[in-house]
TORKE-92951 format. One line per 4 residues: number of its first residue (from 0); their letters; for each residue x, z, y of C-alpha. Coordinates in Angstrom, 2 decimals, padded with zeros to 5 digits. Example, Ala and Ser with C-alpha at 12.3 -4.5 7.8 and 13.67 -1.06 7.14 Angstrom:
BEGIN
0 = AS = 012.30:007.80:-004.50  013.67:007.14:-001.06
REM end
This chain:
BEGIN
0 = MTVD = -063.66:074.66:184.89  -061.17:077.52:185.19  -059.61:076.50:181.91  -059.39:072.90:183.08
4 = KELE = -057.64:073.94:186.28  -055.15:076.04:184.34  -054.47:073.17:182.00  -054.06:070.88:185.01
8 = KLSH = -051.43:073.23:186.44  -049.62:073.38:183.12  -049.58:069.60:182.90  -047.57:069.43:186.16
12 = STPP = -045.17:072.25:185.37  -041.84:072.13:183.58  -041.39:074.76:180.87  -038.13:076.72:180.84
16 = AATP = -035.36:075.26:178.71  -035.13:076.75:175.25  -031.95:078.44:174.11  -030.11:076.90:171.16
20 = EARA = -030.95:079.96:169.06  -034.65:079.69:169.87  -034.59:075.98:169.16  -032.97:076.54:165.78
24 = RALT = -035.52:079.22:164.86  -038.37:076.97:165.90  -036.95:074.08:163.92  -036.58:076.21:160.79
28 = AAMQ = -040.15:077.44:161.12  -041.38:073.89:161.64  -039.55:072.65:158.55  -041.04:075.43:156.43
32 = AFDT = -044.50:074.68:157.78  -043.96:071.01:157.10  -043.00:071.63:153.46  -045.95:073.98:153.01
36 = AGNN = -048.30:071.35:154.39  -047.27:068.94:151.63  -045.09:066.62:153.63  -048.04:065.12:155.46
40 = ALAP = -047.02:066.02:158.99  -045.32:063.77:161.48  -041.79:064.61:162.53  -041.48:066.62:165.77
44 = QGNA = -040.64:064.65:168.88  -039.36:065.56:172.33  -036.20:066.00:174.40  -034.01:068.66:175.82
48 = NGWR = -035.88:068.78:179.16  -039.00:070.08:177.54  -041.39:067.20:178.18  -042.23:064.10:176.19
52 = QSSI = -040.26:061.10:177.25  -043.40:059.17:178.19  -045.27:062.01:179.92  -044.82:060.66:183.48
56 = INWI = -046.38:057.36:182.42  -049.23:059.23:180.72  -049.78:061.36:183.82  -050.32:058.26:185.93
60 = WSPA = -051.82:055.93:183.34  -054.17:058.13:181.33  -056.29:059.48:184.20  -056.63:055.99:185.60
64 = MNKK = -057.89:054.67:182.33  -059.89:057.71:181.23  -061.67:057.93:184.60  -062.21:054.18:184.48
68 = FLAG = -060.71:053.58:187.90  -059.52:050.26:186.55  -061.77:049.74:183.53  -063.11:046.23:183.53
72 = SALA = -061.69:045.43:186.95  -059.62:042.49:188.04  -056.84:044.89:188.98  -056.68:046.10:185.38
76 = TLLV = -056.27:042.52:184.27  -053.46:041.95:186.78  -051.63:045.03:185.44  -052.25:044.72:181.72
80 = IPAA = -051.92:041.00:181.07  -048.32:040.76:182.45  -047.39:043.80:180.34  -048.82:042.15:177.25
84 = GYLA = -046.99:038.95:178.10  -043.71:040.82:178.44  -044.27:042.39:175.01  -044.93:038.94:173.54
88 = IELT = -041.71:037.56:175.06  -039.67:040.45:173.66  -041.17:040.05:170.21  -040.65:036.30:170.21
92 = RNGL = -037.05:036.70:171.36  -036.39:038.90:168.34  -037.85:036.32:165.98  -040.97:038.35:165.13
96 = PIVD = -044.49:037.01:164.56  -046.97:037.61:167.37  -050.40:039.23:167.16  -053.30:038.03:169.29
100 = QTEI = -052.23:039.50:172.61  -055.55:038.59:174.24  -057.42:041.02:172.05  -054.91:043.81:172.68
104 = AGNL = -054.97:043.19:176.42  -058.75:043.12:176.39  -058.90:046.47:174.65  -056.46:047.98:177.14
108 = SRGE = -058.30:046.60:180.17  -061.53:048.14:178.90  -059.81:051.50:178.51  -060.24:051.38:174.73
112 = ASKQ = -056.61:051.84:173.70  -057.07:055.49:172.84  -060.05:054.61:170.67  -058.20:052.06:168.60
116 = PVAV = -056.85:053.72:165.42  -053.65:052.46:163.86  -052.96:052.65:160.14  -049.43:053.29:159.03
120 = APQA = -049.00:051.63:155.66  -045.49:051.95:154.25  -045.13:049.52:151.40  -041.82:050.53:149.85
124 = PAEN = -042.13:052.65:146.68  -041.21:056.28:147.04  -038.75:057.90:144.68  -041.55:059.11:142.40
128 = GTLA = -042.58:055.52:141.92  -045.92:055.62:143.71  -046.57:053.30:146.61  -046.59:055.03:149.95
132 = EQSV = -050.17:055.66:151.00  -051.76:054.62:154.26  -052.33:057.07:157.06  -054.35:056.54:160.22
136 = VDAQ = -052.71:057.69:163.43  -054.07:057.54:166.93  -053.06:054.50:168.97  -052.04:056.96:171.70
140 = ALQD = -048.64:056.82:169.94  -048.39:053.18:170.97  -049.68:053.85:174.48  -047.09:056.62:174.87
144 = KETP = -044.35:054.29:173.65  -043.65:056.77:170.88  -043.14:055.51:167.32  -044.64:057.77:164.64
148 = AVAK = -041.88:059.25:162.48  -042.11:060.51:158.96  -040.32:063.66:157.88  -039.49:064.87:154.41
152 = PGAA = -038.30:068.14:152.87  -034.98:069.28:154.22  -035.04:066.91:157.17  -034.41:068.52:160.55
156 = RISE = -035.95:065.64:162.46  -035.74:061.92:162.88  -034.21:061.43:166.29  -033.49:057.73:165.94
160 = FDAN = -035.87:054.93:165.07  -033.49:052.35:163.70  -033.93:048.89:165.16  -033.61:047.45:161.65
164 = NIAT = -036.80:049.22:160.60  -039.18:047.25:162.80  -042.83:048.23:162.45  -044.93:045.26:161.37
168 = LTNK = -048.42:045.05:162.89  -051.13:043.28:160.96  -054.38:042.53:162.78  -056.97:042.64:160.02
172 = SEGS = -059.70:040.98:162.04  -057.61:037.98:163.09  -055.38:037.76:159.99  -052.30:037.51:162.17
176 = ATAL = -049.15:039.66:162.18  -046.69:041.01:164.65  -044.01:043.65:164.91  -043.49:046.58:167.19
180 = GAAK = -039.81:047.12:168.10  -038.68:050.54:169.23  -035.48:051.12:171.23  -032.99:053.58:169.82
184 = RSAP = -033.11:057.00:171.35  -031.79:060.38:170.33  -032.45:064.00:171.17  -030.01:066.89:170.95
188 = AAPG = -030.26:068.97:167.81  -029.93:072.69:167.30  -026.50:073.98:166.27  -025.74:073.21:162.65
192 = IAPQ = -028.52:070.62:162.42  -027.79:066.92:161.99  -028.65:065.12:165.26  -029.27:061.77:163.58
196 = QQLA = -031.18:062.61:160.43  -032.24:059.51:158.53  -034.72:059.09:155.72  -032.86:058.95:152.40
200 = EPMA = -035.78:057.68:150.35  -038.33:054.93:150.84  -041.24:056.21:152.98  -043.06:059.03:151.26
204 = AIAP = -046.82:059.25:151.43  -047.94:060.52:154.81  -051.51:061.47:153.94  -054.15:060.98:151.24
208 = SPAP = -055.51:057.45:151.04  -057.96:056.91:153.91  -060.89:054.56:154.10  -060.05:050.87:154.55
212 = PAEG = -059.23:049.86:158.14  -062.22:049.10:160.31  -062.78:045.70:161.87  -060.18:044.98:164.52
216 = RVQI = -057.92:047.85:163.49  -054.20:047.18:163.76  -052.01:048.13:160.80  -048.37:049.12:161.16
220 = QLDP = -046.28:048.49:158.07  -042.94:050.26:158.12  -040.12:049.02:155.94  -037.57:051.84:155.91
224 = NRER = -035.39:050.32:153.19  -032.00:049.91:154.82  -030.03:049.70:151.58  -027.52:046.86:151.53
228 = FANA = -026.28:045.04:148.44  -023.85:042.17:148.07  -025.86:038.97:147.89  -024.25:036.98:145.08
232 = AANP = -025.94:034.16:143.18  -025.86:034.32:139.38  -023.07:032.42:137.66  -024.16:028.87:136.79
236 = IKSV = -023.71:027.00:133.54  -020.45:025.07:133.74  -019.36:021.98:131.88  -016.10:022.34:129.99
240 = ATDP = -015.39:018.64:130.52  -015.14:019.12:134.28  -014.47:022.85:134.71  -012.80:024.26:131.58
244 = VSTF = -011.21:027.34:133.19  -012.92:030.57:134.24  -011.01:033.15:136.34  -012.15:036.57:137.50
248 = SADV = -010.95:040.05:138.44  -011.39:043.08:136.21  -014.22:045.44:137.14  -014.49:048.97:135.78
252 = DSAS = -017.02:050.23:138.33  -020.21:051.88:137.11  -022.21:052.29:140.35  -024.82:049.67:139.49
256 = YAFV = -025.95:051.29:136.25  -026.50:054.69:137.88  -028.43:053.09:140.74  -030.61:051.13:138.32
260 = RRSL = -031.27:054.30:136.36  -032.35:056.16:139.47  -034.74:053.38:140.46  -036.36:053.20:137.04
264 = TGGA = -036.68:056.95:136.56  -038.17:057.03:140.05  -040.90:054.68:138.90  -039.75:051.44:140.53
268 = MPDP = -038.03:048.30:139.30  -034.55:048.00:140.88  -033.70:045.45:143.53  -032.28:042.49:141.55
272 = QSVR = -029.35:042.38:143.99  -028.44:045.95:143.01  -027.89:044.89:139.39  -024.33:043.95:138.49
276 = VEEM = -024.43:043.22:134.79  -020.73:043.86:134.14  -021.01:047.35:135.66  -023.94:048.13:133.39
280 = INYF = -021.98:046.97:130.33  -018.84:048.85:131.34  -020.75:052.06:132.08  -020.69:053.01:128.40
284 = PYDW = -017.72:054.27:126.40  -016.83:051.97:123.50  -014.51:052.46:120.60  -012.58:049.22:121.06
288 = PGPE = -009.18:049.16:119.31  -006.51:050.25:121.80  -002.77:049.65:122.14  -000.39:051.95:120.31
292 = NAAQ = 001.82:052.70:123.31  002.15:052.19:127.04  004.74:049.42:126.70  001.90:046.90:126.44
296 = PFKA = -001.00:048.83:127.99  -003.85:046.56:126.84  -005.27:045.16:123.66  -007.94:042.44:123.48
300 = TVTV = -010.57:042.13:120.74  -012.71:038.99:120.66  -015.97:038.48:118.74  -018.02:035.27:118.59
304 = MPTP = -021.63:035.74:117.49  -025.05:034.05:117.73  -026.90:034.63:121.00  -029.96:036.87:120.40
308 = WNHD = -032.01:035.18:123.16  -031.02:031.55:122.38  -030.46:030.29:118.86  -028.67:027.17:120.12
312 = TELM = -025.85:029.03:121.90  -023.25:031.66:121.01  -021.72:034.66:122.74  -017.98:035.09:123.13
316 = HVAI = -017.44:038.81:123.55  -014.05:039.86:124.97  -013.26:043.59:124.82  -010.16:045.04:126.49
320 = KGYD = -009.00:048.59:125.86  -006.41:050.32:128.05  -003.77:052.75:126.87  -005.03:056.34:127.03
324 = IAPA = -002.63:058.78:128.69  -002.51:062.06:126.78  -003.69:065.01:128.96  -000.31:066.75:128.72
328 = TTPH = 001.46:063.73:130.17  -000.85:063.00:133.11  001.17:062.70:136.33  000.77:065.01:139.30
332 = ANLV = -002.20:064.18:141.50  -002.34:064.11:145.29  -006.02:063.78:146.17  -007.65:063.55:149.57
336 = FLID = -011.40:064.18:149.65  -012.83:062.08:152.50  -016.33:063.47:152.91  -019.17:062.11:155.00
340 = VSGS = -020.88:065.05:156.74  -023.00:062.99:159.12  -026.65:063.73:159.74  -027.75:061.16:157.17
344 = MDEP = -026.09:063.30:154.47  -028.51:066.19:155.05  -030.48:065.58:151.86  -030.47:067.52:148.56
348 = DKLP = -029.11:064.48:146.68  -026.35:063.87:149.21  -024.09:066.57:150.67  -025.26:069.45:148.40
352 = LLKS = -024.80:067.27:145.32  -021.49:066.00:146.68  -020.18:069.54:147.09  -021.16:070.43:143.53
356 = AFRL = -019.49:067.25:142.24  -016.18:068.02:143.95  -016.26:071.58:142.66  -016.41:070.13:139.14
360 = LVNR = -013.42:067.91:139.87  -011.32:070.72:141.36  -011.91:072.79:138.23  -010.63:069.84:136.19
364 = LKAD = -007.30:069.50:138.05  -003.99:071.12:137.15  -002.48:073.99:139.14  000.30:071.87:140.64
368 = DTVS = -002.03:069.08:141.79  -002.74:068.85:145.52  -006.07:068.57:147.34  -006.78:067.84:151.02
372 = IVTY = -010.15:067.51:152.73  -011.04:065.27:155.68  -014.57:065.05:157.06  -016.10:062.55:159.43
376 = AGNA = -019.23:062.55:161.56  -018.66:060.95:164.93  -015.03:062.16:164.87  -012.77:062.80:161.90
380 = GTVL = -011.37:066.25:161.27  -009.01:067.83:158.74  -010.83:070.67:157.01  -008.06:071.44:154.54
384 = SPTR = -004.41:070.43:154.77  -002.64:069.62:151.48  -003.22:072.63:149.21  -002.09:073.21:145.62
388 = VAEK = -004.89:073.70:143.11  -003.24:077.01:142.22  -005.05:078.17:145.39  -008.36:077.02:143.96
392 = SKIL = -010.46:079.60:145.79  -009.23:078.27:149.13  -010.20:074.72:148.20  -013.62:075.71:146.87
396 = SAID = -014.30:077.79:149.97  -013.52:074.80:152.20  -015.96:072.68:150.18  -018.69:075.32:150.35
400 = KLEP = -018.47:075.53:154.15  -019.19:071.85:154.73  -022.32:071.28:156.82  -024.00:068.03:157.95
404 = GGST = -024.28:066.97:161.57  -023.43:064.06:163.83  -023.34:060.30:163.65  -021.24:058.37:161.17
408 = GGAE = -017.82:057.09:162.22  -016.17:056.30:158.92  -013.27:054.15:160.12  -011.51:057.01:161.87
412 = GIEA = -012.01:059.20:158.82  -010.46:056.58:156.55  -007.40:056.37:158.80  -007.02:060.17:158.83
416 = AYDL = -007.40:060.44:155.05  -004.74:057.84:154.35  -002.39:059.55:156.80  -002.86:062.83:154.94
420 = AKQA = -002.36:061.17:151.55  000.86:059.60:152.81  002.01:062.96:154.17  001.65:064.61:150.75
424 = FVKD = 002.69:061.52:148.77  003.85:062.22:145.20  006.42:059.77:143.90  005.56:058.55:140.38
428 = GVNR = 002.31:060.48:140.70  -001.31:059.72:141.51  -002.06:059.34:145.21  -005.73:058.70:145.84
432 = VMLA = -008.32:058.94:148.61  -011.78:059.84:147.28  -014.43:058.69:149.75  -017.85:060.29:149.25
436 = TDGD = -020.65:058.88:151.39  -024.09:057.31:151.53  -022.31:054.32:153.08  -023.89:054.65:156.52
440 = FNVG = -020.98:053.60:158.76  -022.46:053.03:162.20  -019.86:054.25:164.70  -016.53:052.60:165.55
444 = PSSD = -015.15:049.62:163.60  -018.07:049.64:161.20  -018.31:046.00:160.12  -017.39:045.24:156.54
448 = EDLK = -014.54:043.01:157.69  -013.01:045.65:160.00  -013.07:048.32:157.33  -011.80:045.85:154.73
452 = RIIE = -008.82:045.12:156.98  -008.02:048.84:157.36  -008.17:049.36:153.60  -006.03:046.30:152.85
456 = ERRR = -003.33:047.51:155.25  -003.27:051.00:153.76  -003.19:050.00:150.09  000.39:048.80:150.58
460 = DGIF = 001.39:052.47:150.78  000.64:052.86:147.07  -002.50:054.93:147.65  -005.54:054.17:145.51
464 = LTVL = -009.17:054.54:146.55  -012.26:055.88:144.80  -015.65:055.41:146.47  -018.50:057.69:145.41
468 = GFGR = -021.99:056.81:146.63  -024.76:059.36:147.10  -028.45:059.26:147.92  -031.04:056.63:148.67
472 = GNLN = -032.62:055.08:151.74  -029.59:053.86:153.66  -027.08:053.37:150.85  -024.59:050.70:151.89
476 = DSLM = -023.57:049.54:148.44  -022.23:046.27:149.81  -019.70:048.05:152.03  -018.73:050.49:149.30
480 = QTLA = -017.99:047.57:146.98  -015.93:045.90:149.71  -013.84:049.02:150.23  -013.31:049.63:146.52
484 = QNGN = -012.43:046.03:145.70  -009.94:045.70:148.54  -008.33:049.12:148.37  -006.96:049.29:144.82
488 = GSAA = -010.04:051.28:143.97  -013.20:051.80:142.01  -016.78:052.67:142.89  -019.33:054.95:141.27
492 = YIDT = -022.80:056.14:142.22  -023.58:059.82:141.75  -027.32:060.43:141.43  -027.20:063.65:139.40
496 = LAEA = -024.78:066.45:138.60  -024.65:065.09:135.04  -023.34:061.79:136.44  -020.74:063.72:138.44
500 = QKTL = -019.69:065.45:135.22  -019.34:062.08:133.46  -017.43:060.37:136.28  -015.18:063.16:137.52
504 = VEEA = -014.68:065.34:134.45  -015.28:063.49:131.17  -013.73:060.28:132.51  -011.26:061.92:134.88
508 = GSTL = -008.33:060.17:133.23  -009.71:056.68:133.78  -011.09:057.62:137.19  -007.91:059.13:138.60
512 = FPIA = -004.91:057.85:136.64  -004.23:054.09:136.92  -002.23:052.33:134.22  -002.38:048.87:135.78
516 = SDVK = -003.32:047.18:139.03  -004.39:043.65:140.01  -005.82:042.97:136.55  -007.06:039.38:136.21
520 = FQVE = -008.64:037.38:133.40  -008.56:033.66:132.77  -010.34:031.89:129.93  -009.79:028.24:129.06
524 = FNPE = -012.35:026.60:126.77  -011.52:023.81:124.32  -013.64:020.73:125.22  -013.43:019.57:121.59
528 = RIAE = -015.41:022.63:120.48  -017.30:023.96:123.50  -019.52:021.87:125.79  -020.65:024.51:128.31
532 = YRLI = -020.23:028.17:129.19  -021.69:030.81:131.46  -019.95:034.04:132.41  -022.42:036.94:132.31
536 = GYET = -021.87:039.05:135.43  -018.69:039.36:137.54  -020.27:037.28:140.32  -018.62:039.40:143.02
540 = RALK = -015.27:039.29:141.20  -014.77:035.54:140.90  -011.29:034.19:141.64  -009.90:030.73:142.18
544 = REDF = -008.03:029.18:139.28  -004.75:029.28:141.20  -005.23:032.98:142.03  -004.45:033.95:138.46
548 = NNDR = -000.72:033.32:138.78  -000.48:034.39:142.42  000.75:037.99:142.46  -000.16:038.32:146.13
552 = VDAG = -003.88:038.08:145.31  -005.51:041.48:144.89  -007.67:042.20:141.85  -009.21:045.13:139.99
556 = DIGS = -007.41:048.19:138.71  -007.73:049.87:135.34  -007.26:053.54:134.61  -006.15:055.48:131.59
560 = GHSV = -008.38:054.76:128.58  -010.60:052.35:130.50  -012.34:049.62:128.57  -013.37:046.29:130.10
564 = TAIY = -015.89:043.95:128.50  -016.62:040.35:129.42  -019.27:038.23:127.70  -019.63:034.46:127.89
568 = EITP = -022.64:032.52:126.67  -021.11:029.36:125.22  -022.75:026.16:124.02  -021.03:024.44:121.10
572 = KGSP = -020.49:020.71:121.39  -023.46:018.81:119.95  -025.90:021.70:120.43  -029.41:020.79:121.68
576 = AVMN = -028.89:023.46:124.37  -026.33:021.34:126.24  -027.56:020.94:129.82  -025.07:018.40:131.20
580 = DDLR = -024.75:014.74:130.21  -021.42:013.46:128.97  -019.24:011.83:131.59  -019.34:008.04:131.52
584 = YGAA = -015.65:007.84:132.38  -014.50:011.14:130.93  -014.04:010.26:127.25  -010.31:009.86:127.62
588 = NNAP = -010.05:013.24:129.26  -011.81:014.87:126.32  -009.62:013.28:123.67  -007.13:015.67:122.01
592 = AENA = -003.54:015.27:122.99  -001.49:013.34:120.44  001.13:016.07:120.24  -001.38:018.96:120.06
596 = DTAR = -000.99:020.91:116.83  -003.88:021.46:114.44  -004.19:025.16:115.21  -004.63:024.50:118.92
600 = QGEL = -007.29:021.85:118.25  -009.23:024.38:116.15  -009.35:027.00:118.88  -012.57:027.73:120.72
604 = AFVK = -010.86:029.20:123.76  -007.69:030.83:125.01  -007.85:034.19:126.81  -005.15:035.22:129.29
608 = MRYK = -004.74:038.48:131.15  -002.36:039.39:133.97  -001.62:042.90:135.20  000.92:044.90:137.19
612 = RPGE = 002.24:048.26:136.15  001.89:050.97:138.83  004.48:050.51:141.55  005.51:047.02:140.42
616 = DKSA = 004.98:043.76:142.31  005.43:041.26:139.48  002.66:040.80:136.93  002.94:040.65:133.14
620 = LVTT = 000.96:038.31:130.88  -001.06:039.00:127.71  -002.64:036.11:125.75  -005.16:035.91:122.91
624 = PVND = -006.30:032.70:121.15  -009.94:032.56:119.98  -010.81:030.66:116.82  -013.24:030.65:113.91
628 = RNAV = -011.70:033.82:112.47  -013.24:035.69:115.43  -016.76:034.49:114.59  -019.56:036.21:112.66
632 = AAVD = -022.54:034.32:111.23  -025.32:036.70:112.32  -026.01:039.20:115.08  -026.26:042.05:112.57
636 = AAPQ = -022.78:041.18:111.28  -021.17:041.91:114.65  -019.54:045.32:115.16  -021.87:048.08:116.29
640 = DVRF = -020.37:048.49:119.78  -020.47:044.72:120.32  -024.18:044.62:119.54  -024.97:047.53:121.85
644 = SVAV = -023.03:045.99:124.73  -024.90:042.72:124.17  -028.20:044.63:124.43  -027.03:046.08:127.76
648 = AAFG = -026.05:042.60:128.93  -029.51:041.27:128.06  -031.15:044.17:129.91  -029.04:043.67:133.01
652 = QKLS = -029.80:039.95:133.08  -033.52:040.59:132.72  -033.47:043.06:135.62  -031.52:040.46:137.62
656 = RIAA = -034.20:037.88:136.79  -031.77:035.52:135.09  -033.77:032.58:133.72  -031.83:032.51:130.44
660 = VDSY = -033.53:035.74:129.24  -037.01:035.16:130.68  -038.60:034.81:127.26  -036.56:037.60:125.68
664 = SYQA = -038.64:040.78:125.59  -037.70:044.32:126.53  -038.80:045.34:123.04  -036.27:042.96:121.48
668 = IADI = -033.55:044.50:123.67  -034.61:047.99:122.61  -034.54:046.96:118.94  -030.91:045.79:119.14
672 = AAAS = -029.85:048.88:121.12  -031.60:051.28:118.73  -030.02:049.63:115.68  -026.54:049.84:117.22
676 = RGTD = -026.76:053.22:118.93  -024.31:054.85:116.51  -022.66:058.14:117.42  -024.03:059.11:120.81
680 = TFGY = -022.12:062.26:121.73  -023.33:062.56:125.31  -026.72:060.87:124.89  -025.88:057.89:127.13
684 = RSDF = -027.23:055.34:124.68  -030.44:057.26:124.08  -030.94:057.37:127.83  -030.43:053.61:127.92
688 = LSLV = -033.26:053.14:125.42  -035.49:055.23:127.67  -034.65:052.99:130.62  -035.55:049.86:128.65
692 = RLAD = -038.95:051.37:127.81  -039.49:052.37:131.44  -038.67:048.85:132.64  -041.04:047.41:130.04
696 = GLSQ = -043.87:049.60:131.31  -043.15:048.99:134.99  -042.92:045.22:134.51  -046.47:045.16:133.13
700 = R = -048.10:046.77:136.19
REM end
């Protein structure tokens, strides 16, 4: 009894406020204990006043229910049923399915809420590829209006339950489903700790697999996957008779391949929307023939070959190689590192990896290049004013001192970075903002359209943009693509230090030094020879036909030594693979012109390319006719690099669930890639073969 009285006194008292130092020490100890326990503990909860946010309600509610003052009474019904009804209205208003509220209300009125276990069953695969296991938590969490949170190594705490990650309740006994919405709330963090730490991976397992839920148990399924990808439908088959011209922007990004690799090596098939086939193809270095000098900075090589996955069609493979600037002639670089240091970056594969990546880049620059650093987390701040790389230690020290903390207000950071780049602008040099982030822009003008507008306005200053994505869980790939495509820029995804080495060191010339901007392609097919075509990839880069000759329309940019590959699946006229009927009234339109010369009638297609040299507003034109001299009779007769890129194209389409390759096996893809691997200096092609085998195994689960 004495103990009960003491506990009763403690329950009504307010503990003294902890000092920031004590709070930080306690948090560090808790994190260490959490890691030691095998990541099976729930994240700490609370607020700065020292009591749980729902404790007043518990103080009044719990004794009433536990002592059965109201259990089974009419008064309990009068109190509980309206509350349940309010919950139903809120859930319905948010478009969520409703569970049987009568059963929940009945349980509450009988004082059985605290006896009703709740199973948390995250369904998203964790990074190691295993499905998140179920864990049973007491329903007191629901009664307290607290949402269970899941922590992971290195996470200070989860102080915000994002409204996008609604918990889905499944009533096993009734077979109905509902969702539990939780309002956003935040608690102050200790100094140096991110106040809005977010999960960077799909939910990890909370506890070993428990017994199946008992009858009447309510399951909560959390979907923490907040990653956003551009939702673009696959390119359709087009009839040459009605739509003979295909127009698209160049794309030299590689983000999609690295993201796909991380998913597969983590034991999960990638989201089909995350697969951009052209980025997978263009990830690899190819030995396409290049131009001899910078006067005409591009050379096109076209190969027509049988389609490996369809014997009734052919592939038209267009390879473009850019002029490679010799290292001694690279222009001076003025780089601004715009670094996201928000709380969501407090993960080993985010800010720590980011810092290591930028250290590699700084060591690659020349002594007279300039580096500035701007960070953003709530508010933007200049960490390092323009500094010559000759003072390398000063730059590296500024990078090393970066720490995560705060919410993410990227728009203000973008403005500050462009201002700094303009301040240190190098005429006839490279002026570039390098944005490194997980893409979580949630403060200020954070919509894609607002940020797109800011980038479009700033690109007129002659400043290019590179977007580097890091981490998993809340990666906003869609926004990163929007920024890169509208800011004279490129996008890459850095999942390992080896990828940072490839992107920022081995390919520094193509990453940093542009040789052309607003690069566009247009292909016209000859209706006398080709009945149909399908462009493989480039869905997010499609342009209108009239955009090709409009120099005001923005397009992709190509750097020194960059190669760009585009592949069309084409259906020859008369092939049994033709999908569209001939036009009843279109025969005259398909007839060759009387004054057309024989050479033109024999062409399969005509490839055009427009580009602007850096600093120029008027585009130049490069053209290449395609005819039977570009064709080979068998797949094995095609050049080695062409065959390997076709294998990558098949793999990307299969991951994207393109119907054309449904019946084409992963083993067949691996066979072509293995036979055309060739010299593999950095092991990229061997790694690709490993990914094909992983996808084959995962697809058979």
